[in-house]
VEXDREN-2710 file (C-alpha; in Angstrom, 1 decimal):
% VEXDREN-2710
k/r/px/py/pz
1/MET/72.3/-10.5/-22.0
2/LEU/69.5/-13.0/-21.3
3/SER/67.8/-12.2/-24.7
4/ASN/70.6/-14.1/-26.5
5/ILE/70.0/-17.4/-24.7
6/GLY/67.0/-18.7/-26.8
7/VAL/64.7/-21.6/-26.1
8/PRO/67.3/-24.4/-26.5
9/GLY/69.7/-22.7/-24.1
10/LEU/66.9/-22.2/-21.6
11/ILE/65.9/-25.9/-21.8
12/LEU/69.6/-26.8/-21.2
13/ILE/69.8/-24.6/-18.2
14/VAL/66.6/-26.1/-16.7
15/ILE/67.9/-29.6/-17.3
16/LEU/71.3/-28.8/-15.7
17/ALA/69.5/-27.2/-12.7
18/LEU/67.4/-30.4/-12.3
19/ILE/70.5/-32.6/-12.4
20/VAL/72.5/-30.4/-9.9
21/PHE/69.7/-29.5/-7.4
22/GLY/67.2/-32.3/-7.9
23/PRO/63.5/-31.8/-8.3
24/SER/62.8/-31.4/-4.6
25/LYS/65.3/-28.6/-4.1
26/LEU/64.5/-26.7/-7.3
27/PRO/61.4/-24.8/-5.9
28/GLU/63.5/-23.6/-2.9
29/VAL/66.3/-22.4/-5.1
30/GLY/63.8/-20.6/-7.4
31/ARG/62.1/-18.9/-4.4
32/ALA/65.5/-17.8/-3.0
33/PHE/66.5/-16.4/-6.4
34/GLY/63.3/-14.5/-6.7
35/THR/63.6/-13.0/-3.2
36/THR/67.2/-12.0/-3.9
37/LEU/66.2/-10.4/-7.2
38/ARG/63.3/-8.6/-5.6
39/GLU/65.5/-7.2/-2.8
40/PHE/68.2/-6.1/-5.4
41/LYS/65.6/-4.3/-7.5
42/SER/64.2/-2.5/-4.4
43/SER/67.7/-1.4/-3.3
44/ALA/68.5/-0.2/-6.8
45/LYS/65.3/1.8/-6.9
46/ASP/66.0/3.3/-3.5
47/LEU/69.5/4.3/-4.6
48/MET/68.1/5.9/-7.8
49/SER/65.5/7.9/-5.8
50/ASP/68.1/9.0/-3.3
51/ASP/70.3/10.2/-6.2
52/LYS/67.4/12.2/-7.7
53/GLU/66.7/13.8/-4.4
54/GLU/70.3/14.9/-4.0
55/LYS/70.3/16.4/-7.4
56/LYS/67.1/18.4/-6.6
57/GLU/68.6/19.7/-3.4
58/GLN/71.8/20.7/-5.1
59/SER/70.0/22.6/-7.8
60/LYS/68.1/24.8/-5.3
END
């Protein structure tokens, strides 16, 4: 999905973010997005490992 954006699209997104949030709020928004993404990846990894454990138990 994100591989189709390209450099011009990325620049446009950054400019729009600067206009909407302003330069002082942008680091806070980026930090919050990073934290949310990290938690989502951690939760997804936990779900995948739980699923693998259940399959191992069922095959015994």
